[in-house]
C-alpha positions as CSV (number, residue, x, y, z in Angstrom):
1,X,-16.5,-26.9,-9.5
2,X,-16.2,-28.8,-6.2
3,X,-15.0,-26.6,-3.3
4,X,-11.3,-28.8,-2.4
5,X,-10.5,-28.0,-5.4
6,X,-11.2,-24.2,-5.0
7,X,-8.6,-21.8,-4.4
8,X,-9.6,-18.1,-2.0
9,X,-8.3,-15.1,-2.7
10,X,-9.3,-12.7,0.5
11,X,-9.4,-9.0,-0.1
12,X,-9.1,-6.9,3.0
13,X,-8.1,-3.4,1.9
14,X,-4.2,-3.7,1.8
15,X,-3.9,-7.4,3.4
16,X,-3.9,-10.4,0.3
17,X,-4.2,-14.2,1.1
18,X,-3.9,-16.5,-1.2
19,X,-4.3,-19.7,-0.5
20,X,-2.8,-18.8,3.2
21,X,0.3,-16.8,2.2
22,X,0.3,-12.8,3.0
23,X,0.6,-10.2,0.4
24,X,0.4,-6.7,1.5
25,X,0.1,-4.0,-1.4
26,X,-2.6,-1.1,-1.9
27,X,-3.3,-2.1,-5.4
28,X,-4.5,-5.3,-6.2
29,X,-4.8,-6.7,-10.1
30,X,-6.9,-9.5,-10.7
31,X,-7.2,-11.7,-14.0
32,X,-8.8,-15.1,-14.6
33,X,-10.9,-15.4,-11.4
34,X,-13.9,-17.4,-11.7
35,X,-16.0,-15.6,-8.9
36,X,-16.1,-12.6,-6.4
37,X,-18.2,-11.5,-3.8
38,X,-17.9,-9.4,-0.8
39,X,-18.7,-5.8,0.0
40,X,-17.1,-2.6,-1.1
41,X,-17.5,1.0,1.0
42,X,-15.8,4.1,0.8
43,X,-13.3,3.4,3.4
44,X,-13.2,-0.7,3.0
45,X,-12.7,-2.9,0.3
46,X,-13.8,-6.4,1.4
47,X,-14.1,-9.5,-1.6
48,X,-13.3,-13.2,-1.5
49,X,-12.3,-14.3,-5.1
50,X,-12.9,-17.9,-6.1
51,X,-10.1,-19.2,-8.7
52,X,-10.6,-23.3,-10.5
53,X,-6.8,-23.9,-10.0
54,X,-4.3,-22.2,-8.0
55,X,-3.2,-18.9,-9.7
56,X,0.2,-17.2,-9.5
57,X,0.9,-14.1,-7.8
58,X,3.4,-11.6,-9.1
59,X,4.4,-8.8,-7.9
60,X,4.1,-5.6,-11.2
61,X,6.0,-2.9,-11.9
62,X,3.2,0.1,-10.3
63,X,4.2,-2.0,-6.9
64,X,0.4,-3.8,-7.6
65,X,-0.1,-7.3,-6.6
66,X,-1.5,-9.1,-9.6
67,X,-2.9,-12.7,-8.6
68,X,-3.7,-14.4,-11.9
69,X,-4.8,-17.8,-13.4
70,X,-2.5,-19.7,-16.1
71,X,-3.8,-19.2,-19.9
72,X,-6.0,-16.2,-18.8
73,X,-6.0,-12.6,-20.1
74,X,-6.7,-9.7,-18.4
75,X,-10.5,-7.7,-20.2
76,X,-12.2,-4.4,-18.6
77,X,-14.8,-2.9,-21.3
78,X,-14.4,1.0,-19.8
79,X,-16.4,2.7,-22.0
80,X,-19.6,0.2,-21.6
81,X,-19.7,-0.2,-25.2
82,X,-20.2,-4.7,-24.5
83,X,-22.9,-3.8,-22.2
84,X,-26.9,-3.4,-22.9
85,X,-29.4,-2.0,-20.2
86,X,-31.5,-4.4,-21.1
87,X,-34.4,-3.2,-18.5
88,X,-35.2,-1.0,-15.6
89,X,-37.4,-2.6,-12.9
90,X,-38.3,-1.4,-8.9
91,X,-35.4,-2.7,-8.1
92,X,-32.7,-1.4,-10.4
93,X,-31.8,-2.2,-13.5
94,X,-30.9,-5.4,-16.0
95,X,-27.3,-6.0,-17.4
96,X,-26.9,-8.3,-20.5
97,X,-23.0,-8.1,-22.6
98,X,-19.9,-9.8,-23.2
99,X,-18.2,-7.6,-20.8
100,X,-20.1,-6.1,-17.8
101,X,-18.0,-3.5,-16.3
102,X,-19.0,-1.9,-12.8
103,X,-16.5,1.2,-11.6
104,X,-16.6,2.4,-8.7
105,X,-14.4,5.4,-6.2
106,X,-14.9,6.8,-3.0
107,X,-16.4,10.1,-2.7
108,X,-14.0,13.5,-2.4
109,X,-15.5,13.0,1.1
110,X,-15.1,9.4,1.4
111,X,-18.3,9.0,2.8
112,X,-19.7,7.4,0.3
113,X,-19.1,5.1,-2.9
114,X,-19.6,6.9,-6.9
115,X,-20.6,3.8,-8.6
116,X,-20.1,3.8,-12.4
117,X,-22.9,1.6,-14.2
118,X,-22.5,1.4,-18.1
119,X,-25.3,2.6,-20.0
120,X,-27.0,3.2,-17.1
121,X,-25.2,6.2,-15.2
122,X,-23.5,7.1,-12.5
123,X,-24.7,6.0,-8.5
124,X,-24.2,6.8,-5.2
125,X,-24.2,4.2,-1.5
126,X,-22.7,3.4,1.0
127,X,-22.2,0.5,0.4
128,X,-22.3,-1.9,-2.3
129,X,-22.6,-5.5,-2.8
130,X,-20.8,-7.8,-5.3
131,X,-21.3,-11.3,-6.3
132,X,-21.0,-12.8,-9.3
133,X,-19.7,-16.1,-11.6
134,X,-17.9,-16.3,-14.8
135,X,-14.4,-15.1,-15.9
136,X,-13.3,-12.7,-13.2
137,X,-10.4,-9.4,-13.5
138,X,-10.6,-6.3,-11.5
139,X,-8.4,-3.5,-10.5
140,X,-8.3,-2.1,-7.0
141,X,-6.1,0.6,-5.5
142,X,-7.1,1.4,-1.5
143,X,-4.9,3.4,-0.9
144,X,-4.8,7.0,-1.2
145,X,-8.2,6.6,-1.4
146,X,-10.5,3.4,-3.0
147,X,-11.0,3.3,-6.5
148,X,-11.5,0.4,-9.1
149,X,-13.1,-1.8,-11.4
150,X,-14.2,-5.3,-11.8
151,X,-15.0,-6.9,-14.8
152,X,-17.1,-10.1,-15.8
153,X,-17.2,-11.4,-19.3
154,X,-19.9,-13.5,-20.7
155,X,-22.4,-12.8,-22.6
156,X,-24.2,-12.7,-18.7
157,X,-27.0,-11.2,-17.5
158,X,-26.0,-9.2,-14.0
159,X,-29.2,-7.1,-12.0
160,X,-28.1,-3.9,-10.3
161,X,-30.5,-3.4,-7.6
162,X,-30.8,-0.3,-5.5
163,X,-32.4,-0.3,-1.9
164,X,-32.0,2.6,0.3
165,X,-28.2,3.3,1.2
166,X,-26.9,0.1,-0.7
167,X,-26.0,-1.3,-4.4
168,X,-26.2,-5.3,-5.0
169,X,-24.2,-6.5,-8.6
170,X,-25.6,-9.7,-8.8
171,X,-26.1,-12.5,-11.5
172,X,-29.3,-12.3,-12.7
173,X,-29.7,-15.9,-11.4
174,X,-29.2,-15.2,-8.1
175,X,-32.2,-16.1,-6.5
176,X,-33.1,-19.8,-5.2
177,X,-29.5,-21.3,-3.5
178,X,-28.5,-17.6,-2.8
179,X,-31.6,-16.7,-0.5
180,X,-30.4,-17.1,3.1
181,X,-26.9,-15.1,2.1
182,X,-28.8,-12.5,1.1
183,X,-31.5,-12.0,3.3
184,X,-28.0,-12.8,5.8
185,X,-26.4,-9.0,3.8
186,X,-29.5,-6.9,3.7
187,X,-30.6,-7.7,7.5
188,X,-26.6,-6.2,8.2
189,X,-27.1,-3.7,6.0
190,X,-30.3,-2.6,8.0
191,X,-28.1,-2.8,11.2
192,X,-25.2,-0.7,10.3
């Protein structure tokens, strides 16, 4: 996929930018994206979402903004039934499955993020870094507190890396071409 053919959607809390057009909503649904990357903490969601073609932006009855790729469907595996915990490593976990859904919400004090990882359990973290490719669906609410889920459909393998005060959810093959990006993210996390 050439960069010029990609359509970028930026989410910065309630500010949603779709190919240069600004929207404002505390609830956003993403359907049919091809990539999602960024950071989530207890008070901020900052994500870049990539679509292969221009998505449609639709308001919903729940006052949410829905950003949809034509012909796609929304999917989520709330119970983790389509996910397998393949291995536990020194860094964290390797998950595989047809749909992998990572759920998250800010804690009662708004200081930490509680992640629910299928077939692993709950993890508390200050920062959640996401970098996933595949067919993406997500449902995120940022007010009055942060709560949401990001799903990727495969078959796919995903790494959940736990280190210090952060958790990274990455494609299993996330190495060579993303090493520089990973180093920058890690140094940013250590300096915070």
